[in-house]
mmCIF file of the N, C-alpha and C atoms, coordinates in Angstrom:
data_MODEL
# 
_entry.id   MODEL 
# 
loop_
_atom_site.group_PDB 
_atom_site.id 
_atom_site.type_symbol 
_atom_site.label_atom_id 
_atom_site.label_alt_id 
_atom_site.label_comp_id 
_atom_site.label_asym_id 
_atom_site.label_entity_id 
_atom_site.label_seq_id 
_atom_site.pdbx_PDB_ins_code 
_atom_site.Cartn_x 
_atom_site.Cartn_y 
_atom_site.Cartn_z 
_atom_site.occupancy 
_atom_site.B_iso_or_equiv 
_atom_site.pdbx_formal_charge 
_atom_site.auth_seq_id 
_atom_site.auth_comp_id 
_atom_site.auth_asym_id 
_atom_site.auth_atom_id 
_atom_site.pdbx_PDB_model_num 
ATOM 1   N N  . MET A 1 1  ? 65.962  -153.102 150.962 1.00 0.00 ? 1  MET A N  1 
ATOM 2   C CA . MET A 1 1  ? 66.816  -151.897 150.927 1.00 0.00 ? 1  MET A CA 1 
ATOM 3   C C  . MET A 1 1  ? 67.214  -151.817 149.365 1.00 0.00 ? 1  MET A C  1 
ATOM 4   N N  . ALA A 1 2  ? 67.227  -150.514 148.893 1.00 0.00 ? 2  ALA A N  1 
ATOM 5   C CA . ALA A 1 2  ? 67.416  -150.258 147.655 1.00 0.00 ? 2  ALA A CA 1 
ATOM 6   C C  . ALA A 1 2  ? 69.041  -150.220 147.504 1.00 0.00 ? 2  ALA A C  1 
ATOM 7   N N  . ASP A 1 3  ? 69.313  -150.709 146.289 1.00 0.00 ? 3  ASP A N  1 
ATOM 8   C CA . ASP A 1 3  ? 70.844  -150.965 145.914 1.00 0.00 ? 3  ASP A CA 1 
ATOM 9   C C  . ASP A 1 3  ? 71.649  -149.692 146.094 1.00 0.00 ? 3  ASP A C  1 
ATOM 10  N N  . ASN A 1 4  ? 71.140  -148.608 145.856 1.00 0.00 ? 4  ASN A N  1 
ATOM 11  C CA . ASN A 1 4  ? 71.777  -147.347 145.864 1.00 0.00 ? 4  ASN A CA 1 
ATOM 12  C C  . ASN A 1 4  ? 71.634  -146.435 147.244 1.00 0.00 ? 4  ASN A C  1 
ATOM 13  N N  . TYR A 1 5  ? 71.127  -147.306 148.178 1.00 0.00 ? 5  TYR A N  1 
ATOM 14  C CA . TYR A 1 5  ? 71.133  -146.574 149.627 1.00 0.00 ? 5  TYR A CA 1 
ATOM 15  C C  . TYR A 1 5  ? 72.170  -146.108 150.092 1.00 0.00 ? 5  TYR A C  1 
ATOM 16  N N  . LEU A 1 6  ? 73.411  -146.653 150.079 1.00 0.00 ? 6  LEU A N  1 
ATOM 17  C CA . LEU A 1 6  ? 74.705  -146.066 150.468 1.00 0.00 ? 6  LEU A CA 1 
ATOM 18  C C  . LEU A 1 6  ? 75.213  -145.087 149.806 1.00 0.00 ? 6  LEU A C  1 
ATOM 19  N N  . GLU A 1 7  ? 74.842  -145.137 148.182 1.00 0.00 ? 7  GLU A N  1 
ATOM 20  C CA . GLU A 1 7  ? 75.499  -143.977 147.406 1.00 0.00 ? 7  GLU A CA 1 
ATOM 21  C C  . GLU A 1 7  ? 74.605  -142.790 147.619 1.00 0.00 ? 7  GLU A C  1 
ATOM 22  N N  . TYR A 1 8  ? 73.354  -142.903 147.893 1.00 0.00 ? 8  TYR A N  1 
ATOM 23  C CA . TYR A 1 8  ? 72.474  -141.682 147.954 1.00 0.00 ? 8  TYR A CA 1 
ATOM 24  C C  . TYR A 1 8  ? 72.860  -140.998 149.108 1.00 0.00 ? 8  TYR A C  1 
ATOM 25  N N  . HIS A 1 9  ? 73.131  -141.700 150.379 1.00 0.00 ? 9  HIS A N  1 
ATOM 26  C CA . HIS A 1 9  ? 73.622  -141.127 151.495 1.00 0.00 ? 9  HIS A CA 1 
ATOM 27  C C  . HIS A 1 9  ? 74.758  -140.565 151.493 1.00 0.00 ? 9  HIS A C  1 
ATOM 28  N N  . ARG A 1 10 ? 75.603  -141.028 150.647 1.00 0.00 ? 10 ARG A N  1 
ATOM 29  C CA . ARG A 1 10 ? 77.135  -140.507 150.682 1.00 0.00 ? 10 ARG A CA 1 
ATOM 30  C C  . ARG A 1 10 ? 77.102  -139.405 149.851 1.00 0.00 ? 10 ARG A C  1 
ATOM 31  N N  . GLU A 1 11 ? 76.323  -139.085 148.852 1.00 0.00 ? 11 GLU A N  1 
ATOM 32  C CA . GLU A 1 11 ? 76.075  -137.824 148.014 1.00 0.00 ? 11 GLU A CA 1 
ATOM 33  C C  . GLU A 1 11 ? 75.456  -136.976 148.845 1.00 0.00 ? 11 GLU A C  1 
ATOM 34  N N  . ASP A 1 12 ? 74.492  -137.131 149.683 1.00 0.00 ? 12 ASP A N  1 
ATOM 35  C CA . ASP A 1 12 ? 73.726  -136.350 150.567 1.00 0.00 ? 12 ASP A CA 1 
ATOM 36  C C  . ASP A 1 12 ? 74.940  -135.790 151.627 1.00 0.00 ? 12 ASP A C  1 
ATOM 37  N N  . TYR A 1 13 ? 75.554  -136.591 152.182 1.00 0.00 ? 13 TYR A N  1 
ATOM 38  C CA . TYR A 1 13 ? 76.721  -136.200 152.868 1.00 0.00 ? 13 TYR A CA 1 
ATOM 39  C C  . TYR A 1 13 ? 77.845  -135.369 152.207 1.00 0.00 ? 13 TYR A C  1 
ATOM 40  N N  . GLU A 1 14 ? 78.193  -135.519 151.098 1.00 0.00 ? 14 GLU A N  1 
ATOM 41  C CA . GLU A 1 14 ? 79.001  -134.728 150.336 1.00 0.00 ? 14 GLU A CA 1 
ATOM 42  C C  . GLU A 1 14 ? 78.583  -133.459 150.071 1.00 0.00 ? 14 GLU A C  1 
ATOM 43  N N  . ARG A 1 15 ? 77.100  -133.449 149.848 1.00 0.00 ? 15 ARG A N  1 
ATOM 44  C CA . ARG A 1 15 ? 76.670  -132.040 149.337 1.00 0.00 ? 15 ARG A CA 1 
ATOM 45  C C  . ARG A 1 15 ? 76.557  -131.171 150.787 1.00 0.00 ? 15 ARG A C  1 
ATOM 46  N N  . LYS A 1 16 ? 76.073  -131.835 151.845 1.00 0.00 ? 16 LYS A N  1 
ATOM 47  C CA . LYS A 1 16 ? 75.983  -131.094 153.187 1.00 0.00 ? 16 LYS A CA 1 
ATOM 48  C C  . LYS A 1 16 ? 77.320  -130.484 153.592 1.00 0.00 ? 16 LYS A C  1 
ATOM 49  N N  . LYS A 1 17 ? 78.584  -131.419 153.349 1.00 0.00 ? 17 LYS A N  1 
ATOM 50  C CA . LYS A 1 17 ? 79.859  -131.081 153.741 1.00 0.00 ? 17 LYS A CA 1 
ATOM 51  C C  . LYS A 1 17 ? 80.324  -129.760 152.754 1.00 0.00 ? 17 LYS A C  1 
ATOM 52  N N  . ALA A 1 18 ? 79.933  -129.845 151.499 1.00 0.00 ? 18 ALA A N  1 
ATOM 53  C CA . ALA A 1 18 ? 80.509  -128.819 150.513 1.00 0.00 ? 18 ALA A CA 1 
ATOM 54  C C  . ALA A 1 18 ? 79.541  -127.546 151.158 1.00 0.00 ? 18 ALA A C  1 
ATOM 55  N N  . ALA A 1 19 ? 78.536  -127.488 151.435 1.00 0.00 ? 19 ALA A N  1 
ATOM 56  C CA . ALA A 1 19 ? 77.863  -126.386 151.730 1.00 0.00 ? 19 ALA A CA 1 
ATOM 57  C C  . ALA A 1 19 ? 78.430  -125.867 153.012 1.00 0.00 ? 19 ALA A C  1 
ATOM 58  N N  . TRP A 1 20 ? 78.802  -126.710 153.933 1.00 0.00 ? 20 TRP A N  1 
ATOM 59  C CA . TRP A 1 20 ? 79.220  -126.227 155.351 1.00 0.00 ? 20 TRP A CA 1 
ATOM 60  C C  . TRP A 1 20 ? 80.678  -125.639 155.148 1.00 0.00 ? 20 TRP A C  1 
ATOM 61  N N  . LEU A 1 21 ? 81.557  -126.239 154.351 1.00 0.00 ? 21 LEU A N  1 
ATOM 62  C CA . LEU A 1 21 ? 82.860  -125.728 153.890 1.00 0.00 ? 21 LEU A CA 1 
ATOM 63  C C  . LEU A 1 21 ? 82.688  -124.524 153.277 1.00 0.00 ? 21 LEU A C  1 
ATOM 64  N N  . LYS A 1 22 ? 81.970  -124.351 152.319 1.00 0.00 ? 22 LYS A N  1 
ATOM 65  C CA . LYS A 1 22 ? 81.523  -122.920 151.506 1.00 0.00 ? 22 LYS A CA 1 
ATOM 66  C C  . LYS A 1 22 ? 81.198  -121.992 152.578 1.00 0.00 ? 22 LYS A C  1 
ATOM 67  N N  . LYS A 1 23 ? 80.275  -122.146 153.515 1.00 0.00 ? 23 LYS A N  1 
ATOM 68  C CA . LYS A 1 23 ? 79.767  -121.279 154.319 1.00 0.00 ? 23 LYS A CA 1 
ATOM 69  C C  . LYS A 1 23 ? 81.151  -120.902 155.518 1.00 0.00 ? 23 LYS A C  1 
ATOM 70  N N  . LYS A 1 24 ? 81.798  -121.984 155.649 1.00 0.00 ? 24 LYS A N  1 
ATOM 71  C CA . LYS A 1 24 ? 82.752  -121.615 156.648 1.00 0.00 ? 24 LYS A CA 1 
ATOM 72  C C  . LYS A 1 24 ? 83.954  -120.755 156.138 1.00 0.00 ? 24 LYS A C  1 
ATOM 73  N N  . ARG A 1 25 ? 84.284  -120.862 154.777 1.00 0.00 ? 25 ARG A N  1 
ATOM 74  C CA . ARG A 1 25 ? 85.245  -119.985 154.197 1.00 0.00 ? 25 ARG A CA 1 
ATOM 75  C C  . ARG A 1 25 ? 84.981  -118.532 154.183 1.00 0.00 ? 25 ARG A C  1 
ATOM 76  N N  . HIS A 1 26 ? 83.639  -118.247 154.190 1.00 0.00 ? 26 HIS A N  1 
ATOM 77  C CA . HIS A 1 26 ? 83.374  -116.845 154.285 1.00 0.00 ? 26 HIS A CA 1 
ATOM 78  C C  . HIS A 1 26 ? 83.482  -116.088 155.409 1.00 0.00 ? 26 HIS A C  1 
ATOM 79  N N  . CYS A 1 27 ? 83.484  -117.057 156.472 1.00 0.00 ? 27 CYS A N  1 
ATOM 80  C CA . CYS A 1 27 ? 83.595  -116.269 157.834 1.00 0.00 ? 27 CYS A CA 1 
ATOM 81  C C  . CYS A 1 27 ? 85.036  -115.910 158.064 1.00 0.00 ? 27 CYS A C  1 
ATOM 82  N N  . PRO A 1 28 ? 85.334  -114.771 158.444 1.00 0.00 ? 28 PRO A N  1 
ATOM 83  C CA . PRO A 1 28 ? 86.594  -114.258 158.760 1.00 0.00 ? 28 PRO A CA 1 
ATOM 84  C C  . PRO A 1 28 ? 87.291  -114.862 159.998 1.00 0.00 ? 28 PRO A C  1 
ATOM 85  N N  . HIS A 1 29 ? 88.363  -115.133 159.773 1.00 0.00 ? 29 HIS A N  1 
ATOM 86  C CA . HIS A 1 29 ? 89.198  -115.948 161.316 1.00 0.00 ? 29 HIS A CA 1 
ATOM 87  C C  . HIS A 1 29 ? 89.489  -114.700 162.062 1.00 0.00 ? 29 HIS A C  1 
ATOM 88  N N  . ARG A 1 30 ? 89.109  -114.924 163.324 1.00 0.00 ? 30 ARG A N  1 
ATOM 89  C CA . ARG A 1 30 ? 89.489  -114.040 164.262 1.00 0.00 ? 30 ARG A CA 1 
ATOM 90  C C  . ARG A 1 30 ? 90.630  -114.674 165.027 1.00 0.00 ? 30 ARG A C  1 
ATOM 91  N N  . SER A 1 31 ? 91.669  -113.968 164.990 1.00 0.00 ? 31 SER A N  1 
ATOM 92  C CA . SER A 1 31 ? 93.020  -114.662 165.833 1.00 0.00 ? 31 SER A CA 1 
ATOM 93  C C  . SER A 1 31 ? 93.151  -113.561 167.186 1.00 0.00 ? 31 SER A C  1 
ATOM 94  N N  . ILE A 1 32 ? 93.635  -114.438 168.128 1.00 0.00 ? 32 ILE A N  1 
ATOM 95  C CA . ILE A 1 32 ? 93.847  -113.653 169.324 1.00 0.00 ? 32 ILE A CA 1 
ATOM 96  C C  . ILE A 1 32 ? 95.187  -113.087 169.058 1.00 0.00 ? 32 ILE A C  1 
ATOM 97  N N  . GLU A 1 33 ? 95.262  -111.718 169.443 1.00 0.00 ? 33 GLU A N  1 
ATOM 98  C CA . GLU A 1 33 ? 96.607  -111.139 169.294 1.00 0.00 ? 33 GLU A CA 1 
ATOM 99  C C  . GLU A 1 33 ? 97.226  -111.048 170.639 1.00 0.00 ? 33 GLU A C  1 
ATOM 100 N N  . LYS A 1 34 ? 98.316  -111.591 170.517 1.00 0.00 ? 34 LYS A N  1 
ATOM 101 C CA . LYS A 1 34 ? 99.199  -111.588 171.782 1.00 0.00 ? 34 LYS A CA 1 
ATOM 102 C C  . LYS A 1 34 ? 99.947  -110.381 172.011 1.00 0.00 ? 34 LYS A C  1 
ATOM 103 N N  . PRO A 1 35 ? 100.039 -109.882 173.313 1.00 0.00 ? 35 PRO A N  1 
ATOM 104 C CA . PRO A 1 35 ? 100.940 -108.576 173.473 1.00 0.00 ? 35 PRO A CA 1 
ATOM 105 C C  . PRO A 1 35 ? 102.230 -109.003 173.221 1.00 0.00 ? 35 PRO A C  1 
ATOM 106 N N  . GLU A 1 36 ? 103.202 -107.962 172.857 1.00 0.00 ? 36 GLU A N  1 
ATOM 107 C CA . GLU A 1 36 ? 104.467 -108.158 172.689 1.00 0.00 ? 36 GLU A CA 1 
ATOM 108 C C  . GLU A 1 36 ? 105.219 -108.501 173.808 1.00 0.00 ? 36 GLU A C  1 
ATOM 109 N N  . ASP A 1 37 ? 104.726 -107.872 175.221 1.00 0.00 ? 37 ASP A N  1 
ATOM 110 C CA . ASP A 1 37 ? 105.358 -108.238 176.356 1.00 0.00 ? 37 ASP A CA 1 
ATOM 111 C C  . ASP A 1 37 ? 104.518 -109.156 176.980 1.00 0.00 ? 37 ASP A C  1 
ATOM 112 N N  . GLU A 1 38 ? 105.022 -110.608 177.141 1.00 0.00 ? 38 GLU A N  1 
ATOM 113 C CA . GLU A 1 38 ? 104.359 -111.578 177.683 1.00 0.00 ? 38 GLU A CA 1 
ATOM 114 C C  . GLU A 1 38 ? 104.122 -111.437 179.023 1.00 0.00 ? 38 GLU A C  1 
ATOM 115 N N  . ALA A 1 39 ? 104.605 -110.711 179.802 1.00 0.00 ? 39 ALA A N  1 
ATOM 116 C CA . ALA A 1 39 ? 104.282 -110.457 181.353 1.00 0.00 ? 39 ALA A CA 1 
ATOM 117 C C  . ALA A 1 39 ? 102.931 -109.763 181.436 1.00 0.00 ? 39 ALA A C  1 
ATOM 118 N N  . LEU A 1 40 ? 102.216 -109.403 180.475 1.00 0.00 ? 40 LEU A N  1 
ATOM 119 C CA . LEU A 1 40 ? 101.072 -108.721 180.670 1.00 0.00 ? 40 LEU A CA 1 
ATOM 120 C C  . LEU A 1 40 ? 99.986  -109.661 180.779 1.00 0.00 ? 40 LEU A C  1 
# 
C-alpha cells in the first residue's frame, strides 16, 4: 500500500463532507408550527 493511502482517503472524505454541508445549508429549514391551543 502507498504511504499516503489514509491521507488521500481522509482528504476525499473531507471534500465530500464539505460539499454536503454546503448543499445542506442552502436548503431552508421547515419547522413544524404548533397551534397555540394544544388541545387541537
